N, CA, C and O atoms as a CHARMM CRD file, in Angstrom:
* protein
*
  336
    1    1 MET  N     56.11900 117.22100  93.98800 PROA 1      0.00000
    2    1 MET  CA    57.46700 116.68300  94.13200 PROA 1      0.00000
    3    1 MET  C     57.59900 115.42400  93.29200 PROA 1      0.00000
    4    1 MET  O     56.68700 114.59700  93.25900 PROA 1      0.00000
    5    2 ASN  N     58.72900 115.27500  92.61300 PROA 2      0.00000
    6    2 ASN  CA    59.00800 114.10800  91.79500 PROA 2      0.00000
    7    2 ASN  C     59.60500 113.01500  92.68700 PROA 2      0.00000
    8    2 ASN  O     60.64300 113.22400  93.31400 PROA 2      0.00000
    9    3 ASP  N     58.95300 111.85800  92.74200 PROA 3      0.00000
   10    3 ASP  CA    59.45600 110.76300  93.56800 PROA 3      0.00000
   11    3 ASP  C     60.47900 109.89800  92.85300 PROA 3      0.00000
   12    3 ASP  O     61.02300 108.96900  93.45000 PROA 3      0.00000
   13    4 LYS  N     60.75200 110.18500  91.58300 PROA 4      0.00000
   14    4 LYS  CA    61.72900 109.41100  90.81200 PROA 4      0.00000
   15    4 LYS  C     63.13600 109.88200  91.15400 PROA 4      0.00000
   16    4 LYS  O     63.38300 111.08100  91.27700 PROA 4      0.00000
   17    5 LEU  N     64.04100 108.95000  91.30400 PROA 5      0.00000
   18    5 LEU  CA    65.43200 109.29800  91.59800 PROA 5      0.00000
   19    5 LEU  C     66.14900 109.70800  90.33000 PROA 5      0.00000
   20    5 LEU  O     65.97000 109.07700  89.28800 PROA 5      0.00000
   21    6 ASP  N     66.95700 110.75200  90.39700 PROA 6      0.00000
   22    6 ASP  CA    67.75700 111.12600  89.24500 PROA 6      0.00000
   23    6 ASP  C     69.18800 110.62300  89.37900 PROA 6      0.00000
   24    6 ASP  O     70.02100 110.84100  88.50000 PROA 6      0.00000
   25    7 HSD  N     69.46100 109.94400  90.49900 PROA 7      0.00000
   26    7 HSD  CA    70.78500 109.34900  90.68600 PROA 7      0.00000
   27    7 HSD  C     70.72800 108.28800  91.78600 PROA 7      0.00000
   28    7 HSD  O     69.80200 108.24400  92.59600 PROA 7      0.00000
   29    8 PHE  N     71.75800 107.43600  91.77800 PROA 8      0.00000
   30    8 PHE  CA    71.98100 106.47400  92.85500 PROA 8      0.00000
   31    8 PHE  C     73.33800 106.78500  93.46000 PROA 8      0.00000
   32    8 PHE  O     74.28300 107.09500  92.73400 PROA 8      0.00000
   33    9 VAL  N     73.44700 106.70900  94.76400 PROA 9      0.00000
   34    9 VAL  CA    74.73300 106.90700  95.43400 PROA 9      0.00000
   35    9 VAL  C     75.47200 105.57500  95.42100 PROA 9      0.00000
   36    9 VAL  O     75.03400 104.60600  96.04000 PROA 9      0.00000
   37   10 LEU  N     76.59700 105.53800  94.71000 PROA 10     0.00000
   38   10 LEU  CA    77.40900 104.32600  94.65400 PROA 10     0.00000
   39   10 LEU  C     78.34600 104.24200  95.85200 PROA 10     0.00000
   40   10 LEU  O     78.54100 103.16800  96.42200 PROA 10     0.00000
   41   11 GLU  N     78.92300 105.37600  96.22900 PROA 11     0.00000
   42   11 GLU  CA    79.80200 105.44500  97.39800 PROA 11     0.00000
   43   11 GLU  C     79.59600 106.79500  98.06100 PROA 11     0.00000
   44   11 GLU  O     79.33700 107.79400  97.39100 PROA 11     0.00000
   45   12 TYR  N     79.71400 106.81900  99.38400 PROA 12     0.00000
   46   12 TYR  CA    79.59400 108.07000 100.12700 PROA 12     0.00000
   47   12 TYR  C     80.62600 108.08200 101.23200 PROA 12     0.00000
   48   12 TYR  O     80.75900 107.11200 101.97900 PROA 12     0.00000
   49   13 ASP  N     81.35900 109.18100 101.33800 PROA 13     0.00000
   50   13 ASP  CA    82.34000 109.35300 102.39900 PROA 13     0.00000
   51   13 ASP  C     81.76600 110.34600 103.40600 PROA 13     0.00000
   52   13 ASP  O     81.71100 111.54800 103.14700 PROA 13     0.00000
   53   14 GLY  N     81.34200 109.83300 104.54700 PROA 14     0.00000
   54   14 GLY  CA    80.70500 110.66300 105.55800 PROA 14     0.00000
   55   14 GLY  C     81.60100 111.73400 106.13100 PROA 14     0.00000
   56   14 GLY  O     81.12400 112.80100 106.51700 PROA 14     0.00000
   57   15 GLU  N     82.88400 111.47000 106.19000 PROA 15     0.00000
   58   15 GLU  CA    83.82300 112.43700 106.75100 PROA 15     0.00000
   59   15 GLU  C     83.93500 113.68600 105.87800 PROA 15     0.00000
   60   15 GLU  O     83.94000 114.80800 106.38600 PROA 15     0.00000
   61   16 SER  N     84.02400 113.48500 104.56500 PROA 16     0.00000
   62   16 SER  CA    84.16900 114.61900 103.64700 PROA 16     0.00000
   63   16 SER  C     82.84100 115.10300 103.07900 PROA 16     0.00000
   64   16 SER  O     82.75400 116.22300 102.57400 PROA 16     0.00000
   65   17 GLY  N     81.80300 114.26500 103.15700 PROA 17     0.00000
   66   17 GLY  CA    80.51100 114.62300 102.58100 PROA 17     0.00000
   67   17 GLY  C     80.48100 114.53900 101.06900 PROA 17     0.00000
   68   17 GLY  O     79.65800 115.18000 100.41500 PROA 17     0.00000
   69   18 ILE  N     81.39100 113.73700 100.51600 PROA 18     0.00000
   70   18 ILE  CA    81.50400 113.59000  99.06200 PROA 18     0.00000
   71   18 ILE  C     80.90500 112.25600  98.64300 PROA 18     0.00000
   72   18 ILE  O     81.05000 111.24700  99.33400 PROA 18     0.00000
   73   19 ALA  N     80.22600 112.27000  97.48900 PROA 19     0.00000
   74   19 ALA  CA    79.58900 111.05100  96.99300 PROA 19     0.00000
   75   19 ALA  C     79.93800 110.79900  95.53900 PROA 19     0.00000
   76   19 ALA  O     80.16300 111.72700  94.76300 PROA 19     0.00000
   77   20 LEU  N     79.97800 109.52200  95.18800 PROA 20     0.00000
   78   20 LEU  CA    80.12400 109.07600  93.80900 PROA 20     0.00000
   79   20 LEU  C     78.73500 108.63000  93.37300 PROA 20     0.00000
   80   20 LEU  O     78.14800 107.73100  93.97500 PROA 20     0.00000
   81   21 LEU  N     78.21100 109.25800  92.33000 PROA 21     0.00000
   82   21 LEU  CA    76.85100 109.00100  91.88700 PROA 21     0.00000
   83   21 LEU  C     76.80100 108.32000  90.52800 PROA 21     0.00000
   84   21 LEU  O     77.69000 108.50900  89.69700 PROA 21     0.00000
   85   22 ALA  N     75.76100 107.52900  90.30700 PROA 22     0.00000
   86   22 ALA  CA    75.41100 107.01300  88.98600 PROA 22     0.00000
   87   22 ALA  C     74.10400 107.69600  88.62500 PROA 22     0.00000
   88   22 ALA  O     73.11600 107.58100  89.34900 PROA 22     0.00000
   89   23 MET  N     74.09700 108.40500  87.51000 PROA 23     0.00000
   90   23 MET  CA    72.91800 109.15500  87.10400 PROA 23     0.00000
   91   23 MET  C     71.92900 108.22500  86.39700 PROA 23     0.00000
   92   23 MET  O     72.32500 107.22400  85.79900 PROA 23     0.00000
   93   24 THR  N     70.64200 108.56400  86.47000 PROA 24     0.00000
   94   24 THR  CA    69.60500 107.73600  85.86000 PROA 24     0.00000
   95   24 THR  C     68.96300 108.44800  84.67800 PROA 24     0.00000
   96   24 THR  O     69.20100 109.63000  84.43300 PROA 24     0.00000
   97   25 GLU  N     68.14900 107.69900  83.95800 PROA 25     0.00000
   98   25 GLU  CA    67.31900 108.29000  82.90600 PROA 25     0.00000
   99   25 GLU  C     66.40000 109.31100  83.55900 PROA 25     0.00000
  100   25 GLU  O     66.24800 109.30400  84.78000 PROA 25     0.00000
  101   26 GLY  N     65.79500 110.17500  82.78600 PROA 26     0.00000
  102   26 GLY  CA    64.92500 111.21600  83.30500 PROA 26     0.00000
  103   26 GLY  C     63.78200 110.69600  84.16500 PROA 26     0.00000
  104   26 GLY  O     63.35000 111.37400  85.09700 PROA 26     0.00000
  105   27 ASP  N     63.28900 109.49700  83.85800 PROA 27     0.00000
  106   27 ASP  CA    62.17800 108.95300  84.63600 PROA 27     0.00000
  107   27 ASP  C     62.64800 108.08800  85.80500 PROA 27     0.00000
  108   27 ASP  O     61.82800 107.49600  86.50600 PROA 27     0.00000
  109   28 GLY  N     63.96200 108.01300  86.01700 PROA 28     0.00000
  110   28 GLY  CA    64.50000 107.25700  87.13800 PROA 28     0.00000
  111   28 GLY  C     64.46300 105.75800  86.94900 PROA 28     0.00000
  112   28 GLY  O     64.67400 105.01100  87.90400 PROA 28     0.00000
  113   29 SER  N     64.19900 105.29900  85.73100 PROA 29     0.00000
  114   29 SER  CA    63.99300 103.87200  85.50700 PROA 29     0.00000
  115   29 SER  C     65.26900 103.05000  85.42600 PROA 29     0.00000
  116   29 SER  O     65.27300 101.87700  85.80000 PROA 29     0.00000
  117   30 ARG  N     66.35500 103.65200  84.94200 PROA 30     0.00000
  118   30 ARG  CA    67.59200 102.88600  84.81400 PROA 30     0.00000
  119   30 ARG  C     68.77300 103.83600  84.74600 PROA 30     0.00000
  120   30 ARG  O     68.61400 105.04400  84.56700 PROA 30     0.00000
  121   31 ILE  N     69.95800 103.26600  84.89300 PROA 31     0.00000
  122   31 ILE  CA    71.17700 104.07800  84.79100 PROA 31     0.00000
  123   31 ILE  C     71.29000 104.62000  83.37800 PROA 31     0.00000
  124   31 ILE  O     71.06200 103.88800  82.41500 PROA 31     0.00000
  125   32 ALA  N     71.63600 105.88400  83.23900 PROA 32     0.00000
  126   32 ALA  CA    71.77700 106.50000  81.92600 PROA 32     0.00000
  127   32 ALA  C     72.84500 105.78000  81.12100 PROA 32     0.00000
  128   32 ALA  O     73.79900 105.24700  81.68800 PROA 32     0.00000
  129   33 ASP  N     72.69400 105.76200  79.81800 PROA 33     0.00000
  130   33 ASP  CA    73.69100 105.09300  78.98100 PROA 33     0.00000
  131   33 ASP  C     74.91700 105.99500  78.80500 PROA 33     0.00000
  132   33 ASP  O     74.92100 107.14600  79.24200 PROA 33     0.00000
  133   34 GLY  N     75.93700 105.46400  78.16900 PROA 34     0.00000
  134   34 GLY  CA    77.19900 106.18300  78.02000 PROA 34     0.00000
  135   34 GLY  C     77.09900 107.45600  77.20700 PROA 34     0.00000
  136   34 GLY  O     78.02200 108.27100  77.24600 PROA 34     0.00000
  137   35 ALA  N     76.01400 107.66100  76.46800 PROA 35     0.00000
  138   35 ALA  CA    75.85500 108.86400  75.66400 PROA 35     0.00000
  139   35 ALA  C     75.51700 110.07700  76.53500 PROA 35     0.00000
  140   35 ALA  O     75.71200 111.21900  76.11900 PROA 35     0.00000
  141   36 GLY  N     75.01800 109.82800  77.72700 PROA 36     0.00000
  142   36 GLY  CA    74.65900 110.92200  78.62600 PROA 36     0.00000
  143   36 GLY  C     75.78700 111.24400  79.57500 PROA 36     0.00000
  144   36 GLY  O     76.96000 111.12600  79.22000 PROA 36     0.00000
  145   37 LEU  N     75.44400 111.64200  80.75500 PROA 37     0.00000
  146   37 LEU  CA    76.42600 111.90200  81.81000 PROA 37     0.00000
  147   37 LEU  C     76.16100 110.90400  82.92400 PROA 37     0.00000
  148   37 LEU  O     75.50100 111.23600  83.90900 PROA 37     0.00000
  149   38 PRO  N     76.66700 109.68800  82.78100 PROA 38     0.00000
  150   38 PRO  CA    76.26800 108.62300  83.69200 PROA 38     0.00000
  151   38 PRO  C     76.84300 108.67000  85.10500 PROA 38     0.00000
  152   38 PRO  O     76.31400 108.00000  85.99200 PROA 38     0.00000
  153   39 TYR  N     77.90100 109.43500  85.34500 PROA 39     0.00000
  154   39 TYR  CA    78.50900 109.46000  86.67800 PROA 39     0.00000
  155   39 TYR  C     78.73400 110.89300  87.12500 PROA 39     0.00000
  156   39 TYR  O     78.81400 111.80500  86.30100 PROA 39     0.00000
  157   40 ALA  N     78.83400 111.08700  88.43800 PROA 40     0.00000
  158   40 ALA  CA    79.08400 112.42600  88.96100 PROA 40     0.00000
  159   40 ALA  C     79.75200 112.34200  90.32200 PROA 40     0.00000
  160   40 ALA  O     79.58900 111.37100  91.06000 PROA 40     0.00000
  161   41 LEU  N     80.50200 113.37900  90.63200 PROA 41     0.00000
  162   41 LEU  CA    81.08500 113.57600  91.95100 PROA 41     0.00000
  163   41 LEU  C     80.26300 114.68600  92.59500 PROA 41     0.00000
  164   41 LEU  O     80.15900 115.78100  92.04200 PROA 41     0.00000
  165   42 ALA  N     79.68500 114.41500  93.74300 PROA 42     0.00000
  166   42 ALA  CA    78.79900 115.38600  94.39300 PROA 42     0.00000
  167   42 ALA  C     79.31100 115.74000  95.78200 PROA 42     0.00000
  168   42 ALA  O     79.93400 114.92900  96.46700 PROA 42     0.00000
  169   43 ARG  N     79.02900 116.97600  96.17300 PROA 43     0.00000
  170   43 ARG  CA    79.44400 117.46800  97.49800 PROA 43     0.00000
  171   43 ARG  C     78.28100 118.19300  98.15800 PROA 43     0.00000
  172   43 ARG  O     77.43100 118.78100  97.48800 PROA 43     0.00000
  173   44 GLY  N     78.26100 118.14000  99.47400 PROA 44     0.00000
  174   44 GLY  CA    77.34400 118.94900 100.25800 PROA 44     0.00000
  175   44 GLY  C     75.87700 118.59100 100.12600 PROA 44     0.00000
  176   44 GLY  O     75.09300 119.38200  99.60100 PROA 44     0.00000
  177   45 TYR  N     75.49300 117.41900 100.58900 PROA 45     0.00000
  178   45 TYR  CA    74.09500 117.00000 100.49900 PROA 45     0.00000
  179   45 TYR  C     73.23100 117.73200 101.52200 PROA 45     0.00000
  180   45 TYR  O     73.57300 117.79400 102.70300 PROA 45     0.00000
  181   46 ASP  N     72.12200 118.27900 101.06500 PROA 46     0.00000
  182   46 ASP  CA    71.14000 118.92200 101.93500 PROA 46     0.00000
  183   46 ASP  C     69.95400 117.96900 102.04000 PROA 46     0.00000
  184   46 ASP  O     69.15800 117.86500 101.10700 PROA 46     0.00000
  185   47 ALA  N     69.83400 117.28100 103.16000 PROA 47     0.00000
  186   47 ALA  CA    68.80800 116.25300 103.33100 PROA 47     0.00000
  187   47 ALA  C     67.39300 116.82400 103.27000 PROA 47     0.00000
  188   47 ALA  O     66.49300 116.17300 102.74100 PROA 47     0.00000
  189   48 ASP  N     67.18400 118.01700 103.79700 PROA 48     0.00000
  190   48 ASP  CA    65.84500 118.61000 103.77400 PROA 48     0.00000
  191   48 ASP  C     65.39500 118.92000 102.35000 PROA 48     0.00000
  192   48 ASP  O     64.25000 118.65400 101.98400 PROA 48     0.00000
  193   49 ALA  N     66.29500 119.48000 101.55400 PROA 49     0.00000
  194   49 ALA  CA    65.96500 119.84500 100.17800 PROA 49     0.00000
  195   49 ALA  C     66.16800 118.68200  99.20200 PROA 49     0.00000
  196   49 ALA  O     65.71100 118.72400  98.06000 PROA 49     0.00000
  197   50 ARG  N     66.86400 117.64500  99.67600 PROA 50     0.00000
  198   50 ARG  CA    67.20100 116.48700  98.83500 PROA 50     0.00000
  199   50 ARG  C     67.98300 116.90400  97.59000 PROA 50     0.00000
  200   50 ARG  O     67.70900 116.45200  96.47900 PROA 50     0.00000
  201   51 THR  N     68.97400 117.79000  97.81400 PROA 51     0.00000
  202   51 THR  CA    69.81100 118.28100  96.72000 PROA 51     0.00000
  203   51 THR  C     71.27700 118.28700  97.14400 PROA 51     0.00000
  204   51 THR  O     71.59300 118.21900  98.33200 PROA 51     0.00000
  205   52 TRP  N     72.15900 118.36800  96.16000 PROA 52     0.00000
  206   52 TRP  CA    73.59700 118.47500  96.38800 PROA 52     0.00000
  207   52 TRP  C     74.02200 119.91100  96.12900 PROA 52     0.00000
  208   52 TRP  O     73.47100 120.58200  95.25700 PROA 52     0.00000
  209   53 GLU  N     75.00600 120.38100  96.89100 PROA 53     0.00000
  210   53 GLU  CA    75.54200 121.72700  96.71100 PROA 53     0.00000
  211   53 GLU  C     76.21500 121.85200  95.34700 PROA 53     0.00000
  212   53 GLU  O     76.04300 122.85600  94.65600 PROA 53     0.00000
  213   54 SER  N     76.97900 120.83100  94.96200 PROA 54     0.00000
  214   54 SER  CA    77.63000 120.84400  93.65300 PROA 54     0.00000
  215   54 SER  C     77.70700 119.42600  93.09700 PROA 54     0.00000
  216   54 SER  O     77.86400 118.45400  93.83700 PROA 54     0.00000
  217   55 ILE  N     77.59400 119.33500  91.77700 PROA 55     0.00000
  218   55 ILE  CA    77.70100 118.05500  91.07500 PROA 55     0.00000
  219   55 ILE  C     78.60900 118.25400  89.87500 PROA 55     0.00000
  220   55 ILE  O     78.35500 119.11300  89.03100 PROA 55     0.00000
  221   56 GLU  N     79.67900 117.45000  89.80000 PROA 56     0.00000
  222   56 GLU  CA    80.62700 117.50000  88.69800 PROA 56     0.00000
  223   56 GLU  C     80.42100 116.24200  87.84600 PROA 56     0.00000
  224   56 GLU  O     80.69700 115.13900  88.31800 PROA 56     0.00000
  225   57 PRO  N     79.94200 116.38200  86.60200 PROA 57     0.00000
  226   57 PRO  CA    79.64400 115.21600  85.76400 PROA 57     0.00000
  227   57 PRO  C     80.89400 114.58100  85.15500 PROA 57     0.00000
  228   57 PRO  O     81.88700 115.25600  84.88700 PROA 57     0.00000
  229   58 PHE  N     80.81800 113.26900  84.94500 PROA 58     0.00000
  230   58 PHE  CA    81.87200 112.48900  84.30000 PROA 58     0.00000
  231   58 PHE  C     81.21600 111.47200  83.37100 PROA 58     0.00000
  232   58 PHE  O     80.11900 110.99100  83.65200 PROA 58     0.00000
  233   59 VAL  N     81.87700 111.14800  82.27800 PROA 59     0.00000
  234   59 VAL  CA    81.35700 110.10600  81.38800 PROA 59     0.00000
  235   59 VAL  C     82.07700 108.77600  81.61000 PROA 59     0.00000
  236   59 VAL  O     81.64300 107.74700  81.09100 PROA 59     0.00000
  237   60 ASP  N     83.15300 108.78400  82.36100 PROA 60     0.00000
  238   60 ASP  CA    83.96900 107.58800  82.56100 PROA 60     0.00000
  239   60 ASP  C     84.02800 107.23800  84.04400 PROA 60     0.00000
  240   60 ASP  O     84.41700 108.07100  84.86300 PROA 60     0.00000
  241   61 VAL  N     83.64400 106.01900  84.39100 PROA 61     0.00000
  242   61 VAL  CA    83.59600 105.60700  85.79100 PROA 61     0.00000
  243   61 VAL  C     84.99000 105.58400  86.43100 PROA 61     0.00000
  244   61 VAL  O     85.12400 105.87200  87.62000 PROA 61     0.00000
  245   62 THR  N     86.02300 105.24500  85.65800 PROA 62     0.00000
  246   62 THR  CA    87.37800 105.21800  86.21800 PROA 62     0.00000
  247   62 THR  C     87.82400 106.61600  86.61100 PROA 62     0.00000
  248   62 THR  O     88.40900 106.80600  87.67800 PROA 62     0.00000
  249   63 ARG  N     87.55400 107.59100  85.75900 PROA 63     0.00000
  250   63 ARG  CA    87.95400 108.97300  86.07100 PROA 63     0.00000
  251   63 ARG  C     87.22300 109.51200  87.29600 PROA 63     0.00000
  252   63 ARG  O     87.83400 110.16400  88.14300 PROA 63     0.00000
  253   64 VAL  N     85.93200 109.24800  87.39900 PROA 64     0.00000
  254   64 VAL  CA    85.19900 109.75400  88.55800 PROA 64     0.00000
  255   64 VAL  C     85.62900 109.02700  89.83300 PROA 64     0.00000
  256   64 VAL  O     85.65600 109.63100  90.90500 PROA 64     0.00000
  257   65 LYS  N     85.96100 107.75500  89.73300 PROA 65     0.00000
  258   65 LYS  CA    86.43200 107.00600  90.90500 PROA 65     0.00000
  259   65 LYS  C     87.77100 107.56700  91.38200 PROA 65     0.00000
  260   65 LYS  O     87.97600 107.73900  92.58400 PROA 65     0.00000
  261   66 LEU  N     88.68000 107.85200  90.45600 PROA 66     0.00000
  262   66 LEU  CA    89.96900 108.44500  90.82600 PROA 66     0.00000
  263   66 LEU  C     89.76600 109.81100  91.48700 PROA 66     0.00000
  264   66 LEU  O     90.40200 110.11900  92.49500 PROA 66     0.00000
  265   67 ARG  N     88.88000 110.62000  90.91500 PROA 67     0.00000
  266   67 ARG  CA    88.60100 111.95300  91.46000 PROA 67     0.00000
  267   67 ARG  C     87.94400 111.85300  92.83900 PROA 67     0.00000
  268   67 ARG  O     88.25300 112.63300  93.74100 PROA 67     0.00000
  269   68 TYR  N     87.04200 110.89300  92.99100 PROA 68     0.00000
  270   68 TYR  CA    86.36300 110.67200  94.27500 PROA 68     0.00000
  271   68 TYR  C     87.36500 110.31400  95.36400 PROA 68     0.00000
  272   68 TYR  O     87.36300 110.91700  96.43700 PROA 68     0.00000
  273   69 GLU  N     88.21800 109.33500  95.08900 PROA 69     0.00000
  274   69 GLU  CA    89.20300 108.90400  96.09300 PROA 69     0.00000
  275   69 GLU  C     90.16000 110.03700  96.45500 PROA 69     0.00000
  276   69 GLU  O     90.48400 110.22500  97.62700 PROA 69     0.00000
  277   70 LYS  N     90.61200 110.79300  95.45200 PROA 70     0.00000
  278   70 LYS  CA    91.52000 111.91600  95.71400 PROA 70     0.00000
  279   70 LYS  C     90.81400 112.97400  96.56800 PROA 70     0.00000
  280   70 LYS  O     91.40300 113.50300  97.51100 PROA 70     0.00000
  281   71 ALA  N     89.55200 113.28200  96.23900 PROA 71     0.00000
  282   71 ALA  CA    88.79400 114.27200  96.99600 PROA 71     0.00000
  283   71 ALA  C     88.57400 113.83700  98.44300 PROA 71     0.00000
  284   71 ALA  O     88.45700 114.67300  99.33900 PROA 71     0.00000
  285   72 CYS  N     88.51800 112.51800  98.66300 PROA 72     0.00000
  286   72 CYS  CA    88.34600 111.96900 100.01600 PROA 72     0.00000
  287   72 CYS  C     89.67600 111.82500 100.74200 PROA 72     0.00000
  288   72 CYS  O     89.71200 111.39500 101.89500 PROA 72     0.00000
  289   73 GLY  N     90.77400 112.18300 100.06900 PROA 73     0.00000
  290   73 GLY  CA    92.09600 112.13600 100.68900 PROA 73     0.00000
  291   73 GLY  C     92.73200 110.76100 100.68700 PROA 73     0.00000
  292   73 GLY  O     93.59500 110.46600 101.51500 PROA 73     0.00000
  293   74 ARG  N     92.30400 109.91500  99.75300 PROA 74     0.00000
  294   74 ARG  CA    92.86200 108.56200  99.67400 PROA 74     0.00000
  295   74 ARG  C     93.56400 108.35600  98.34700 PROA 74     0.00000
  296   74 ARG  O     93.19000 108.94700  97.33400 PROA 74     0.00000
  297   75 GLU  N     94.57900 107.51600  98.36300 PROA 75     0.00000
  298   75 GLU  CA    95.24200 107.14000  97.13100 PROA 75     0.00000
  299   75 GLU  C     94.53500 105.91500  96.57400 PROA 75     0.00000
  300   75 GLU  O     94.16200 105.01200  97.32300 PROA 75     0.00000
  301   76 TYR  N     94.35500 105.88600  95.27700 PROA 76     0.00000
  302   76 TYR  CA    93.63500 104.78400  94.64600 PROA 76     0.00000
  303   76 TYR  C     94.31000 104.41200  93.34000 PROA 76     0.00000
  304   76 TYR  O     94.55300 105.26900  92.49000 PROA 76     0.00000
  305   77 VAL  N     94.61300 103.12400  93.18300 PROA 77     0.00000
  306   77 VAL  CA    95.20100 102.61300  91.95100 PROA 77     0.00000
  307   77 VAL  C     94.20300 101.61000  91.37900 PROA 77     0.00000
  308   77 VAL  O     93.97300 100.56400  91.98600 PROA 77     0.00000
  309   78 PRO  N     93.60000 101.91000  90.21000 PROA 78     0.00000
  310   78 PRO  CA    92.54400 101.04100  89.66700 PROA 78     0.00000
  311   78 PRO  C     92.93500  99.58600  89.45900 PROA 78     0.00000
  312   78 PRO  O     92.08500  98.70200  89.56800 PROA 78     0.00000
  313   79 THR  N     94.19000  99.31900  89.16300 PROA 79     0.00000
  314   79 THR  CA    94.61800  97.94100  88.91700 PROA 79     0.00000
  315   79 THR  C     95.17400  97.27000  90.15900 PROA 79     0.00000
  316   79 THR  O     95.72100  96.16900  90.08300 PROA 79     0.00000
  317   80 GLY  N     95.04000  97.91000  91.27200 PROA 80     0.00000
  318   80 GLY  CA    95.58200  97.35000  92.50900 PROA 80     0.00000
  319   80 GLY  C     97.11900  97.33700  92.50200 PROA 80     0.00000
  320   80 GLY  O     97.74400  96.54200  93.20300 PROA 80     0.00000
  321   81 GLY  N     97.71100  98.22500  91.70400 PROA 81     0.00000
  322   81 GLY  CA    99.16600  98.32400  91.61100 PROA 81     0.00000
  323   81 GLY  C     99.78400  97.34800  90.63900 PROA 81     0.00000
  324   81 GLY  O    101.00300  97.35000  90.46300 PROA 81     0.00000
  325   82 LYS  N     98.98000  96.50900  89.99800 PROA 82     0.00000
  326   82 LYS  CA    99.49300  95.52500  89.04200 PROA 82     0.00000
  327   82 LYS  C     99.45000  96.08500  87.63400 PROA 82     0.00000
  328   82 LYS  O     98.49400  96.76100  87.25600 PROA 82     0.00000
  329   83 LYS  N    100.48700  95.80400  86.85700 PROA 83     0.00000
  330   83 LYS  CA   100.49500  96.22700  85.46200 PROA 83     0.00000
  331   83 LYS  C     99.66600  95.24900  84.65300 PROA 83     0.00000
  332   83 LYS  O     99.74700  94.03600  84.84700 PROA 83     0.00000
  333   84 LEU  N     98.88000  95.78400  83.75600 PROA 84     0.00000
  334   84 LEU  CA    98.03200  94.94100  82.91900 PROA 84     0.00000
  335   84 LEU  C     98.74700  94.50800  81.66800 PROA 84     0.00000
  336   84 LEU  O     98.17600  93.78900  80.84700 PROA 84     0.00000
């Protein structure tokens, strides 16, 4: 078994079982750079197998955050409703 993490859970919604993940380098040493697939939306964690039922990759943290909040049934405005 590989003890290195291939992701970190940034946010987890226990009600829906959905997580926002930051993916790591292959050796688990650091967050993957923007050239890879640094973020993911994951569903259905199996604690015994230590795996997710599905993982949807994203390269942009804003897009995955919007998708995460929508999947959890919440409205989310990245700028807090303020125009930049």
